[in-house]
N, C-alpha and C positions, 0 to 999 in steps of 0.2 A: 504494500500500500504506500502511497506517496506520503513523505514526511512533511511536505509543504515548505513554504518560504519562512526562514527564521528571521524575525525582527524583534525589536525590544518588546513590543506588545504583539505577540504572535496572534495571527488571525486565521490561519488555515492549516495548522499542523503542529508538530512537536519535534523536539530535539531527539537525536538517536539515543542518548542516555536515558531519556524518558520512555522510549519505545521498547528498549530491550537491554538486558544486562550484557556487558562486553563478553562474558564467558559463554553466552549463547549465540554469539555471532560466528558463523562458519567462514564466510569470505567477505572481503570488501573489494569491489571492482571500481576502478577509475577509468573513465572513457579516454580513449587514445586522442581524440579530438573533441568535437562537439558531442553532446549527448545523443544517443540513438533516437530515431523517430518514435519508438514506442515508450520512451521515458515519460512517466505520468507527472508532468510538471508544466507550469505556466510561467515560470520565472527563470528558466535555464537559458541564459544568453551565452553560455560557454559549455564547459564540460559537465559531467554528471557523476555522482558517486552512488553506487548501488550496494546495499547490504543484504546478505542472505543469512537466514538463521539456521542453526544446527537442527537437524532432524532428531527425533527421539532415537535412542540407541536400540539396537536389536536385542541386546542382552540387558537383563535387569541389573541395576546398579545405582550408585549414588556418588556425588561429588561435593566436597566441602572445602572451603577456603576461608582463612581468617587473616586479615591484615591489620597491623597496628602502625601508628605513626605520630608525627609531631602534632601539637595542638589537640591532644586527646582524640586523635583520629582513630576510628576502627571501622572495619568493613567486614561484614559476614555474608557469605554466599553459600547457599545449599541448593542442590539440584537432585531430584529423584527421577529415575527412569524406570518405566514399567517393564521394558522388554516386550518381545512379541507375545501377544495374548491369543490363545486359541488358534483354530485353523485359519481364521481370517487374518492372522498376524497383525492385528491392531496394536499400535504402541503409542505411548504418550510420555511427556515429561511435565513436571511442575518445578519451578525454581523460585527462590525468595532471596532477595539481596537487600541489605540494610547498610547505609552509610551514615556515620555520625562523626562530626568534627566541630571544633570551635573555630571561630574566625582567627586569622593570624594578626589582625589588627582590630581594635575595638572588641566588643563583647557580644556574644550571641551564637546560637547553634546553626549548623549547616547540616540539615537532615534530609535524607531521601530513602524511600523504600520502594522496591520494584518487584512485582510478581509477574512471571512469564509462564504461560502454559501452551503446549502444542500437542495436537493429536494427529497422527499420521496413519492413513488407511491405504495400503497398497490394493490395486485392482488389477488382477492379472500380473503379467510380467513387466509391463512397461507403462502403466498408468497408476495414478494415485490421486487422492484428495487429502487435504490437510486443513485443520481448523486451529486458530490461534486466539489467545486472549492475553492482553497485557494491561497492567495497572501500575501507575506511578503516582507517588505522593511526595511532594517536595515542600519543605517548610524551612525557609532560610532567612536569617537576618542578613540583609545584603551589605555590601561594602559601599560606602558613600562615594559618589563620583567626585572627581577633583578637576581643577583647572591647573594650567601651568603656573598661574599666579599663586594659587593656594599652595602648590608643591614648593614653590620658591620662598614663600614667606612663612607659612605655618608648618610645612613639612608633610611627609607622606603618612605619618602615624595617626593624626587626628581622624576620628570616625564618629559614628553616632554615640550619643551619651548613654544610651540604653545599657543597663547592667553595671554602670560605674557608680562609685559613691556620690550621692547627691546628684545623680544624673538628670532627673527631671527638674530639680531646682535650678541647676546651672543652665539647662536648655531654656527653661521658662524665663530666667533673668536675661539671657542673651536675646530672646525675642523682644524683651522690653528695652534692650540697648545697654544692659549691664553685663560686661563680658568678664568671665571668671577664669578662663583658660587660655588667654592670649589670642582669642579669635580676632581681636581688633588689629592684629598685624596684617590681616588680609584687607583688600580693598572693599570687600563685601562681607563683613563679619558674620551676618546672619547665615550666609551661605555655608559656613562651617559650624553651624550651631543646631543641627537637627537632632531631635531626641531619638528617633528610631526610623527604620526602613525595612520592610518585610516583603518577601514573595511567598505566596502559597499557591501551589499548582496541583490540581488533581486531573489525571488523564485516564480514560478508559478507552481501549481500542480492541477490536477483534474482527475476525472475518474468516472466510473460507477460500482456500486456493485449490485450483483443480488443474490437472495435467493429464489429458487423455490422448493416447495414440489411437486415432480413428482408423487409419490404414498404415501400411508400411511407408507411406509418403506424406501422410497428413497428420498433424498434431494440433490439438486445441488446448490452449492454456489461458488462465485468467484468474481473477479474484473478485470477491465481493467483500466490502469492508465497511466499517463504521468507526467513528471516533468522537468522543465527547471530552471537552476540557472546561474546567473552571479555574480562573486565574485571578487572584487578588494581589495587588501590590499597594503598599501603604507607606506613608512617611509623615512624620509630625511636621506641620507647616509653621515656621516662625514668621511668615509674612501675613498671618491671618488678618490682623487689624487693617492692613493695607488693601487686602483683596476681598475676603469673604468674612466680615466680622462675625465672631461667635456671639450667640444670644446671651451667654453668661458673662461676656466681657473678658474671657480668657485670652491671653496673648498667644496661646498655642491652640491649634486644632489638628485633627487627623484627616489627611487626604487619603481616600480609599478609592482606587480604581478597580472595577470588576469587569472582566471580559469573559465571554463564554463562546465556545465553539461546539456546534453540532453538525457533523458532516457525514455523508455516506456516499458511496460510489462503487464503481466496478470497472475492471479492465477485461478485455477479451482479445486474444491474439490467435490467429490461424496461420500456421506455418506449413508450407507445401514445398516438397523437394521434387524437382523434375530435371532430368538431364544434368546440366551443370548450374542449375539455378536453385537458390533457396529464397522462396517468395514468402513475405510476411505481410499480413493484412490484419488490422485491428482497430479498436477504439477505446477511449477512456471517457467516462462520465462521472462528474461529481457535483453534488449540491452541498453548499456550505452556508450555514446560518450563523452569523457572527454578531454578537451584541456587546456593547461597551457602555459603561456608565461610570461617571466620577461623582463621588459624594464627599461631603464635609461633615465631620463629627466633632462635637465639643469635647475638648480636654478640660479637666478641672482647673479652676483658679488655684494658684499656688497656695498650699496650706489647707485646702478644703477637701482633699481626697486623693486617692491613688490615680495615676494615669490609666488610660484605657489599655486593656490587654492588646498588645501589638498584633496578636493573631486572631482578634475578634472574640465572639461573633459581632457582626456589624448590623445594628438595627437602629431605625429612627434617626436618619441624618437630619441636620438642621438646614442643609442646602444641597440640592442636586446641581452640580456644575455643568454637566452635559450628559446626554444619553442619545445614542444612535443605534440603529439596527441595520445590518447589511445582509442581503441574500444574494449568493453568487451561484450561477450555474455555469459549468464548464463542460465543453464537449471537444474532444480531440480525436481525429481519425488519422490513420497513417497507412502508407503502402510503401514497401521496399522490396528490393531484389538484390541478392548477393550472387554475382556471376563469377564462376571459376573456370575460365577458358582453358587454362593449362595449370599444371602442378605448380604451386607456390604463388600464384597470382589470384587475388580476389578483388573484384570491382563491385563496390556497393553503391547503389543509387536509390533514392526514394524521396518522399516528401511527407509532411504532416500538415493538417488543416486544423485551425484552432478557432473556437468561438467561445468567448468568455463575457458574461454580462453580470454586472453587479448593480443592484438597486439599494438605495439607502433611504431610511426614514429617520427623521429627527424627533426625539421624544421629549427632550428637555434642553434648556440653554440658560446659563447664568452669565449675562453680558459682562459683568465686572470681571469675571474670570476669563472667559473666552476672548474678550475683546471684540465680539461680533454681536450684532443685533439679532442674527439668526445663523445657525449652523446648517450645513447642507442636509436637505431632506426632500423626499419626493422626487429624486432625480436618479439617473442611471448612467453608467458608462459601459461601453461595449468595446472589446478588443476582438477583431475579426481578421484573420489571415487565412486565405484559402490555399495558398501554395507556399510552403516553407521548405525549400529543397535541401538535400543533404547528399553529398558525394564523398566516398572514401575509397582509396586505392591502397592495397597492401601487397607488397611484392617481395617475397623471399627469393632474391635473384641468385644467391649462392649460399652454400652451407654456412651458417652462422650470421649471414648478412640479410638485413631487411630494410626496405624503404617504405614509407607511407606518406600519403597526402590526404588531407581532410578539408572539406569545405561545407559550410552550412549557413543558412539564414535562420534566425530565431526571433521571437518576439516575447516581451515580458508583459503579461496582463497587468492592468492597473491594480496595485495592492490596496488594501484597506487596513485600518488600524484604529486605535483610540484617537480622540480628537487631536488633530494637529501633529501627529507623530509618524506619518508615512508620506511618501511621495505620491499622493493621489489627491485630486481636487475634491473627492468625496469626503475627506476628513478635515476640511477647512470650512470657512464661512460660506453661507449661501451667496453673498455678494461676490466672493472670489470665484465661486463656481460659475455664476452668471457672467462675470467679466472674462474669465479665461478658460474655465473648466470645460465648457461645452465643446470647444474646438481643439482641445488638447489631443495630441497623438501619442499612442503607446511607444515605448522604447523598443527599438529593434537593433539587431547586431548582425553583421556579416563577419564570419570567423573563418580564417584560413590558417592551416598549419601544415608543415612538412617536416619529416624527420627521418633519422637513420638510427638503426639499432643493431648492435653486435652482441651475440650471445655464444659463449663457450664455457668450458668447464672451469677455467681459471679467471675469466674476465667477462664482464657484462657491462656494456656501455651504450649510451644513447645521447643523441643531440637533436633538438628540434627548434624550429623557429616558427613564430606565429604572428599574425596580425588580426586585430579585431577592430572593426569600424562600428562604433555605437552612434545611433542617430536618435534624436529626440530624447536625450538623456534627462530624465526627470529626477529632481533632487528636492528634499525638504530642507530649505535654507533657514537657519536660525540666526536671529539678530535682535538685540535689545529686548531680551526676554528675562523674566524673573526665573529663578531656579526651579520653581514648582510649576511653571506654566510652559507646556511644550508648544507654544505658539510658533508657527513657522509659515513660510511662504513656499508653496510648491511651484517650481519654475522649471521650464525647459532651458537647460543650460547649454543646449546645442549639441554638437558632436564631440565625441571623445575618440581619439586615435590611439590605439594600443599596439605597440610592437614589442616583441620579447624573444628571448632565447633561453632555453633550458638545457642543461647538460648534466649527466650523471654517469658515474663510473663505480663499479663494484669489482674489487680485486680479491682473489682467493689464492694467495701465494702458497700456502700449505693447508693441509686438511685441518679444519676447525677454526682457521683464522679468516675473518671476513672484514674487509676494509671498504668503506663506502664514502663517496664524496658526491655532492651535487651542488650546482650553482644555478641561479636564476636571475636574469636581468629583465626588467620590465620598464618600458618607457610609455606611460599612458598620460596624455596631456589633453587639457581642454582646448577646443578649437577657437574659442572666442571669449571675450570678457563678459561678465555678468552685470546686468543693470537691474537694480531693485530700488523702488521708491525714489527714483531719480538719481541714485548714487551708482557710480561705476566701480565695480570691484575688478581689479586687474588679475584675471585668472588665465588669460590666453598664454598657452605654452607651459603652464604650471602643472606639475604632476598631480593626478587626482588625489583627493583626500583619502587617507587611510591605507594607501598602497605604497609599500616600499619599492624603490627602484632595484635594490640588490638584496638577495637572500642567498645564504650559503649554509650547507649542512654537511657535517662529517661524523662518521661513527666507526668504531672498531669493536669487534666482538671476538672472543676466543672461547671455544669449547674444548674441553679435554675430558674424555670419558663422561662422567655425569655432572661435571662442573662447567659453569659458564660465567664469564665476566664481560661487561661492556662499558663503553663510555661514548657519549655522543655530545656534540656541540652544534649550536646553530647561531647564525648571525642574521639579524633583522635590521635592515637599513633605516635611515631616517624616513619618517612618514609625515606628510603634511596634515596639519590640523584644520587650517582654514582654506577656503576655496581660493581666495585671492587676498588683495590688500587695497587700501586707499591711502590718500595722503596722510590721514590721521591714524589709521590702524595698520599695524605691521602684518606681514605674512608670518604665520606661525607654523611650527612643526615640532615633533617630538624626536628626541635623540635616538640613535641606533643603540643596539645592545647585543652582547653575546650571552647565551644561556647554555650551561653545561650540566649534564646529568651522568650519574655513575650507578652501576648496579652489579649484583652477582647473585647466582642461584646454584643450588645443588639438588640433584634428584637421587634420593636414597633407594629408589626402586620399591620393591615389596617389603613391608615390615608388618608381620602378622596379617591381619585382615585388610590392611591398607595397601593399595597399589599406587605406583608413581607418586610416592610421598616426596614433596619438594618444598624446600625453604628458599626464601629470597630476601635480599636486602637492597634498597635503592636510596640514592641521595638525589633529591631534586634541587636544582640551582646550586650546584656544588660550590661555586665561588661567591655565593650570596650577593649577586649583582642586583642593583636597584634598577628597575626598568618599568616602562609603561606597557601594560599588556593590551587591554582593550581600548578602543577609541570609538567616538561617535555614539556613546551610550544614549545621549539625548540629542542626536543629530550633530552636524558640524557647523561651526560659525562661518558666516560669509567672510569675515576678516577678524583678526584679533584672537581672543581667547574665550574659552567657555568651559564650564564644569561638566565635561563629557568624557573624562578619562578614568580608567581604572588601573591601579598599580598592580604589577605582577607579584606573585608570592615570593617570600624570602626562602632561604635554604631550609629544606625539610627532609626528614628521615623517615623511611618506611621499611617495615619488615613483615613477612607473611609466611603462612603455611598453607599447603594445598595437598589434598589426597583424594583418591578415588576408592570406591568400595565395590 
């Protein structure tokens, strides 16, 4: 089933760690060029990543692992396999995973539990059906986003006051302008004075997959699936009196955003082999109902009671800031043929057709918060592309040597999200939609790649070059906003031209020793300056936000009998934070960094009833480097700085045990 597009406020899917435990993943496949025509996605302008889950084992058994680590981290995983049952050879597994850790800065839990279940029923020799169910529960005190200015004046350690001595008192006094912890070193002291910030996410997903060999040349595969998500994100708002005054006069209130996803769909693929042709025809349909609502809840006046429970429940808000509901229908059909005229040569050609329509309804609006007299409602946006071609040629012209070429056109359907937080006119004001949204065009991309690959026993290497031309690039541009308002302007920033080269080399000089190196250079620049509210932001020729130009990775591992050790390091180059600059506001970027990890493991084999008993020890961020990990948490600024950065974790130690029964 499709995982959907991952954004800060997810609207049509979920992350892979919510969908399945890593121990239950069988394979991860990355497309050689653009994603295949049958990939169930409306946002893939480049490659695609496909995950396949492990099937239940044919023999009855169990698997248990336990990991311990820094900041009171522990992770437990248990999986039970039924083995083949009866003459029908039905088999299933059920697994449970639990993650617990404290934050490395600030106070608060990071908790997740995941349940996976899968049933597999063979039908004859070459067909089967399978059913799956997955549940994920995430409860996390989040890390407070920071700006470059905050990092340079207050430092990386300040976080929410939750769980600290006199935390609510200090946060309340800061909201009144009395700073107890040096917050006034920042240009915006309130911006580092939040009491709490929480994410709560519940996901339920399930479905049926089928794979039927109809004849010796014809195979039918597909799936029917459903997914439901409830997502709460909260933070204590120190700007209450300026934006949405609390009825009890408190200087703090609690902002609670709730989003919900209910989607169902299915895929069908018919594969036919004749002569030297592998023909594939199919379609994907999905209906997605997404609702979003922002509410304000009163915190107590200082000295009159305890603060609200950061995890709810949330009842009786004193103000509804905004509420919208979206309904999206997606239909994608595809046709392709892979022709093999001679041994070692495959020529793939095909196309996909996409129709995506989203309708929006506005249920509530608080103008002092949204800055709009009305938010978008009663409108719709449609993305329609009847012919999106894809051509791929793969030629093994000599033993060990391979050449490939890939070309594809793709389109990104208009995304939706909570108010003002996505690059879509439907999540902004009605006025903005009337002025610009009705005629906006979806983002498209033409992607070209060519590469060479060499594979032998001792050496594997590859080099590839690519070019992607993006058109009608839509971006959510943030400027002059308060930290709790995701007000943004959705704008077509024109074309983006991306050129790049990737190279990788794996060397195995002796048995057990594996040395890997890869390097990537990416030059992706805006084709024009951006003008917003009469101000020109000089972005022409500037590297796109969040994308480093240079990345490098190296690793070495050595295994001897049952022992293995490894070390890896990666370099992430400088990344732009702002789209451009003006005469008053500078262009901003975050610095590059190196990140190194170290690990070792030993397999004791069988000990009593345990099989493959393994212990491992790992060190994350070996050199304890300080670096900025995530960017654009709350969009990117047009120019200058914004609190939209997340620091990477410091050095951490992990150890674990794993066994099968």
